[in-house]
TORLOLO-985884 format. One record per residue: x negated, y, z of N, C-alpha, C in turn. Coordinates in pm, whole numbers, plus 50000, padded with zeros to 5 digits. Layout:
// TORLOLO-985884
+--------+---------+-------+---------+----------+-------+--------+---------+-------+
| n_east | n_north |  n_up | ca_east | ca_north | ca_up | c_east | c_north |  c_up |
+--------+---------+-------+---------+----------+-------+--------+---------+-------+
|      X |       Y |     Z |       X |        Y |     Z |      X |       Y |     Z |
...
+--------+---------+-------+---------+----------+-------+--------+---------+-------+
This chain:
// TORLOLO-985884
+--------+---------+-------+---------+----------+-------+--------+---------+-------+
| n_east | n_north |  n_up | ca_east | ca_north | ca_up | c_east | c_north |  c_up |
+--------+---------+-------+---------+----------+-------+--------+---------+-------+
|  75043 |   35877 | 16528 |   75143 |    35787 | 16472 |  75245 |   35748 | 16578 |
|  75198 |   35714 | 16697 |   75286 |    35673 | 16807 |  75376 |   35789 | 16849 |
|  75321 |   35911 | 16856 |   75399 |    36029 | 16896 |  75508 |   36058 | 16793 |
|  75482 |   36034 | 16668 |   75582 |    36055 | 16562 |  75700 |   35962 | 16578 |
|  75673 |   35837 | 16614 |   75781 |    35740 | 16636 |  75865 |   35778 | 16757 |
|  75800 |   35827 | 16861 |   75872 |    35869 | 16981 |  75960 |   35990 | 16950 |
|  75907 |   36086 | 16875 |   75985 |    36204 | 16838 |  76106 |   36166 | 16753 |
|  76088 |   36077 | 16659 |   76198 |    36032 | 16575 |  76303 |   35961 | 16660 |
|  76259 |   35879 | 16755 |   76353 |    35810 | 16844 |  76433 |   35908 | 16928 |
|  76366 |   36010 | 16980 |   76435 |    36111 | 17062 |  76537 |   36187 | 16978 |
|  76499 |   36226 | 16858 |   76592 |    36297 | 16769 |  76712 |   36209 | 16736 |
|  76687 |   36082 | 16707 |   76797 |    35990 | 16677 |  76893 |   35978 | 16794 |
|  76840 |   35961 | 16916 |   76925 |    35952 | 17035 |  77004 |   36080 | 17058 |
|  76940 |   36194 | 17037 |   77008 |    36322 | 17055 |  77128 |   36334 | 16961 |
|  77108 |   36305 | 16832 |   77218 |    36317 | 16737 |  77323 |   36209 | 16758 |
|  77284 |   36092 | 16807 |   77381 |    35988 | 16840 |  77472 |   36034 | 16953 |
|  77415 |   36098 | 17054 |   77494 |    36149 | 17166 |  77591 |   36257 | 17120 |
|  77544 |   36347 | 17034 |   77633 |    36452 | 16983 |  77746 |   36390 | 16903 |
|  77716 |   36293 | 16816 |   77820 |    36228 | 16735 |  77920 |   36158 | 16825 |
|  77875 |   36087 | 16927 |   77966 |    36017 | 17017 |  78054 |   36116 | 17094 |
|  77998 |   36225 | 17139 |   78074 |    36324 | 17215 |  78183 |   36386 | 17129 |
|  78156 |   36407 | 17001 |   78257 |    36463 | 16913 |  78370 |   36364 | 16887 |
|  78343 |   36235 | 16892 |   78445 |    36134 | 16867 |  78523 |   36097 | 16992 |
|  78476 |   36137 | 17108 |   78547 |    36107 | 17232 |  78675 |   36189 | 17236 |
|  78784 |   36123 | 17272 |   78913 |    36191 | 17279 |  78955 |   36196 | 17425 |
|  78972 |   36316 | 17476 |   79013 |    36334 | 17614 |  79164 |   36347 | 17616 |
|  79230 |   36256 | 17686 |   79376 |    36254 | 17691 |  79426 |   36334 | 17810 |
|  79398 |   36464 | 17810 |   79437 |    36544 | 17925 |  79569 |   36618 | 17904 |
|  79626 |   36616 | 17783 |   79753 |    36683 | 17759 |  79863 |   36584 | 17726 |
|  79841 |   36502 | 17624 |   79939 |    36400 | 17587 |  79868 |   36265 | 17589 |
|  79922 |   36171 | 17664 |   79860 |    36040 | 17678 |  79927 |   35940 | 17584 |
|  79846 |   35873 | 17502 |   79894 |    35766 | 17414 |  79880 |   35633 | 17488 |
|  79983 |   35552 | 17482 |   79979 |    35421 | 17549 |  80055 |   35320 | 17467 |
|  79996 |   35202 | 17450 |   80061 |    35091 | 17382 |  80110 |   34995 | 17488 |
|  80241 |   34970 | 17489 |   80300 |    34871 | 17580 |  80327 |   34745 | 17500 |
|  80297 |   34629 | 17561 |   80312 |    34501 | 17492 |  80391 |   34405 | 17578 |
|  80482 |   34333 | 17513 |   80557 |    34227 | 17579 |  80541 |   34101 | 17494 |
|  80490 |   33993 | 17558 |   80472 |    33866 | 17488 |  80586 |   33771 | 17522 |
|  80647 |   33714 | 17419 |   80748 |    33611 | 17436 |  80713 |   33499 | 17339 |
|  80666 |   33387 | 17393 |   80618 |    33273 | 17314 |  80511 |   33320 | 17216 |
|  80534 |   33305 | 17085 |   80432 |    33344 | 16988 |  80457 |   33482 | 16929 |
|  80549 |   33557 | 16985 |   80578 |    33692 | 16936 |  80531 |   33796 | 17037 |
|  80485 |   33907 | 16984 |   80452 |    34020 | 17070 |  80533 |   34140 | 17022 |
|  80594 |   34208 | 17118 |   80667 |    34331 | 17090 |  80578 |   34447 | 17133 |
|  80553 |   34538 | 17039 |   80461 |    34648 | 17059 |  80541 |   34778 | 17060 |
|  80521 |   34858 | 17165 |   80589 |    34986 | 17175 |  80486 |   35096 | 17199 |
|  80488 |   35197 | 17114 |   80402 |    35313 | 17132 |  80473 |   35416 | 17218 |
|  80407 |   35462 | 17322 |   80467 |    35560 | 17412 |  80379 |   35685 | 17420 |
|  80444 |   35795 | 17455 |   80374 |    35922 | 17474 |  80414 |   35980 | 17609 |
|  80316 |   36037 | 17679 |   80343 |    36099 | 17808 |  80279 |   36236 | 17812 |
|  80360 |   36337 | 17843 |   80310 |    36473 | 17856 |  80246 |   36487 | 17994 |
|  80119 |   36517 | 17998 |   80045 |    36528 | 18123 |  80040 |   36672 | 18175 |
|  80114 |   36763 | 18110 |   80110 |    36904 | 18147 |  80246 |   36952 | 18196 |
|  80251 |   37077 | 18236 |   80375 |    37139 | 18282 |  80439 |   37227 | 18176 |
|  80398 |   37210 | 18050 |   80459 |    37285 | 17940 |  80502 |   37188 | 17830 |
|  80596 |   37229 | 17747 |   80645 |    37146 | 17637 |  80534 |   37130 | 17534 |
|  80518 |   37006 | 17486 |   80414 |    36974 | 17388 |  80474 |   36901 | 17268 |
|  80419 |   36927 | 17151 |   80460 |    36859 | 17028 |  80338 |   36801 | 16960 |
|  80358 |   36691 | 16891 |   80249 |    36627 | 16816 |  80310 |   36532 | 16713 |
|  80226 |   36481 | 16626 |   80268 |    36375 | 16535 |  80194 |   36248 | 16576 |
|  80248 |   36133 | 16534 |   80185 |    36006 | 16572 |  80180 |   35911 | 16454 |
|  80093 |   35811 | 16467 |   80086 |    35700 | 16373 |  80057 |   35574 | 16453 |
|  80148 |   35477 | 16443 |   80131 |    35346 | 16507 |  80100 |   35245 | 16397 |
|  79981 |   35189 | 16399 |   79938 |    35093 | 16297 |  79918 |   34956 | 16358 |
|  79967 |   34854 | 16287 |   79947 |    34715 | 16328 |  79881 |   34643 | 16211 |
|  79760 |   34594 | 16232 |   79684 |    34525 | 16129 |  79668 |   34380 | 16172 |
|  79715 |   34289 | 16088 |   79711 |    34147 | 16120 |  79622 |   34075 | 16019 |
|  79524 |   34000 | 16069 |   79432 |    33923 | 15985 |  79437 |   33777 | 16027 |
|  79443 |   33687 | 15928 |   79441 |    33544 | 15955 |  79302 |   33492 | 15920 |
|  79236 |   33426 | 16015 |   79098 |    33380 | 15996 |  79089 |   33257 | 15904 |
|  79197 |   33180 | 15892 |   79193 |    33058 | 15812 |  79212 |   33086 | 15663 |
|  79320 |   33158 | 15629 |   79349 |    33180 | 15487 |  79313 |   33320 | 15438 |
|  79248 |   33400 | 15523 |   79202 |    33534 | 15489 |  79314 |   33628 | 15443 |
|  79437 |   33603 | 15486 |   79547 |    33694 | 15458 |  79544 |   33809 | 15558 |
|  79591 |   33923 | 15513 |   79601 |    34037 | 15604 |  79724 |   34120 | 15569 |
|  79776 |   34188 | 15670 |   79888 |    34279 | 15648 |  79867 |   34402 | 15735 |
|  79926 |   34513 | 15690 |   79912 |    34639 | 15760 |  80049 |   34706 | 15763 |
|  80097 |   34735 | 15883 |   80225 |    34801 | 15900 |  80201 |   34929 | 15978 |
|  80246 |   35042 | 15924 |   80229 |    35170 | 15992 |  80362 |   35242 | 16004 |
|  80381 |   35305 | 16119 |   80499 |    35387 | 16143 |  80448 |   35522 | 16191 |
|  80512 |   35629 | 16145 |   80468 |    35761 | 16189 |  80587 |   35853 | 16208 |
|  80561 |   35964 | 16274 |   80666 |    36061 | 16301 |  80614 |   36177 | 16382 |
|  80708 |   36261 | 16423 |   80677 |    36380 | 16502 |  80761 |   36372 | 16630 |
|  80707 |   36422 | 16741 |   80782 |    36419 | 16867 |  80753 |   36544 | 16948 |
|  80845 |   36574 | 17038 |   80831 |    36684 | 17133 |  80859 |   36629 | 17272 |
|  80773 |   36666 | 17366 |   80786 |    36620 | 17504 |  80809 |   36737 | 17597 |
|  80905 |   36722 | 17685 |   80925 |    36820 | 17792 |  80812 |   36801 | 17894 |
|  80794 |   36897 | 17984 |   80689 |    36883 | 18086 |  80700 |   36751 | 18163 |
|  80588 |   36680 | 18173 |   80576 |    36553 | 18247 |  80670 |   36443 | 18198 |
|  80719 |   36452 | 18076 |   80810 |    36352 | 18021 |  80733 |   36238 | 17955 |
|  80790 |   36118 | 17960 |   80735 |    36000 | 17893 |  80845 |   35941 | 17804 |
|  80812 |   35915 | 17675 |   80911 |    35861 | 17582 |  80852 |   35746 | 17502 |
|  80944 |   35660 | 17451 |   80907 |    35555 | 17357 |  80920 |   35612 | 17217 |
|  80816 |   35594 | 17137 |   80814 |    35650 | 17003 |  80856 |   35550 | 16896 |
|  80804 |   35430 | 16905 |   80825 |    35331 | 16799 |  80802 |   35192 | 16854 |
|  80879 |   35096 | 16804 |   80865 |    34957 | 16847 |  80858 |   34867 | 16724 |
|  80771 |   34768 | 16731 |   80761 |    34670 | 16624 |  80730 |   34534 | 16686 |
|  80756 |   34428 | 16609 |   80734 |    34292 | 16659 |  80647 |   34216 | 16560 |
|  80554 |   34135 | 16615 |   80460 |    34060 | 16532 |  80452 |   33917 | 16582 |
|  80450 |   33822 | 16488 |   80429 |    33682 | 16520 |  80278 |   33658 | 16526 |
|  80232 |   33597 | 16635 |   80088 |    33577 | 16656 |  80059 |   33428 | 16670 |
|  79979 |   33373 | 16577 |   79936 |    33234 | 16587 |  79793 |   33231 | 16637 |
|  79743 |   33112 | 16664 |   79607 |    33100 | 16718 |  79500 |   33139 | 16615 |
|  79536 |   33145 | 16486 |   79440 |    33182 | 16382 |  79444 |   33330 | 16347 |
|  79531 |   33405 | 16414 |   79550 |    33547 | 16381 |  79472 |   33639 | 16475 |
|  79436 |   33752 | 16419 |   79385 |    33864 | 16498 |  79475 |   33983 | 16466 |
|  79525 |   34049 | 16569 |   79612 |    34165 | 16551 |  79548 |   34285 | 16619 |
|  79531 |   34391 | 16543 |   79476 |    34516 | 16594 |  79589 |   34619 | 16594 |
|  79613 |   34680 | 16709 |   79717 |    34782 | 16723 |  79649 |   34914 | 16756 |
|  79684 |   35018 | 16681 |   79623 |    35149 | 16700 |  79731 |   35255 | 16704 |
|  79732 |   35335 | 16811 |   79826 |    35446 | 16826 |  79745 |   35575 | 16831 |
|  79772 |   35665 | 16735 |   79701 |    35792 | 16726 |  79798 |   35907 | 16735 |
|  79761 |   36012 | 16808 |   79837 |    36137 | 16814 |  79754 |   36247 | 16750 |
|  79821 |   36333 | 16673 |   79754 |    36440 | 16601 |  79815 |   36575 | 16637 |
|  79731 |   36679 | 16641 |   79782 |    36814 | 16658 |  79823 |   36871 | 16523 |
|  79862 |   36998 | 16521 |   79908 |    37060 | 16396 |  79799 |   37072 | 16291 |
|  79672 |   37060 | 16331 |   79559 |    37065 | 16237 |  79516 |   36925 | 16192 |
|  79597 |   36824 | 16225 |   79569 |    36684 | 16190 |  79444 |   36629 | 16258 |
|  79408 |   36687 | 16374 |   79297 |    36638 | 16453 |  79351 |   36541 | 16558 |
|  79277 |   36434 | 16585 |   79320 |    36336 | 16685 |  79309 |   36398 | 16824 |
|  79421 |   36394 | 16897 |   79422 |    36449 | 17033 |  79438 |   36341 | 17139 |
|  79478 |   36221 | 17097 |   79495 |    36111 | 17192 |  79501 |   35981 | 17114 |
|  79458 |   35871 | 17179 |   79462 |    35743 | 17109 |  79463 |   35627 | 17208 |
|  79512 |   35513 | 17160 |   79506 |    35388 | 17236 |  79488 |   35277 | 17134 |
|  79421 |   35169 | 17175 |   79391 |    35057 | 17084 |  79396 |   34928 | 17161 |
|  79452 |   34823 | 17099 |   79454 |    34690 | 17159 |  79422 |   34588 | 17049 |
|  79358 |   34479 | 17090 |   79326 |    34370 | 16997 |  79373 |   34239 | 17059 |
|  79443 |   34159 | 16979 |   79490 |    34028 | 17023 |  79431 |   33921 | 16932 |
|  79391 |   33809 | 16993 |   79343 |    33696 | 16914 |  79201 |   33711 | 16864 |
|  79121 |   33795 | 16926 |   78982 |    33811 | 16882 |  78887 |   33717 | 16955 |
|  78941 |   33625 | 17035 |   78856 |    33532 | 17111 |  78777 |   33440 | 17019 |
|  78837 |   33400 | 16903 |   78767 |    33310 | 16812 |  78640 |   33376 | 16756 |
|  78647 |   33505 | 16727 |   78531 |    33577 | 16676 |  78417 |   33575 | 16777 |
|  78450 |   33591 | 16905 |   78348 |    33601 | 17009 |  78279 |   33467 | 17034 |
|  78349 |   33356 | 17011 |   78289 |    33225 | 17040 |  78215 |   33168 | 16920 |
|  78239 |   33219 | 16801 |   78172 |    33165 | 16681 |  78041 |   33231 | 16656 |
+--------+---------+-------+---------+----------+-------+--------+---------+-------+
């Protein structure tokens, strides 16, 4: 009975490692980066792309901003997408948006890059205002 539990645990860990490895995104060609500028209660969010290679690269992107209010349970989702081409070692700004952030809000920003097969090749994520969740 004990050996069966150990075998099941080992199998579970093995498949968990495989699943995690498949979800890991190595940003060795195009780097996704979210730049943020805070001014009072507003944050300006800019999605940037940087070609880490010596050849021209193309990809598509999606910049998503999800805002949740903890008091009134309101939420909003804003997404911007497009296609871009980068020269060797070039860095460009893709999209900019601005969000008002109060103490009751949580804002999740997600920048994803996709290849021609719609597979994720690079990503960046930021969360603002999640301190209330951690203390409750």
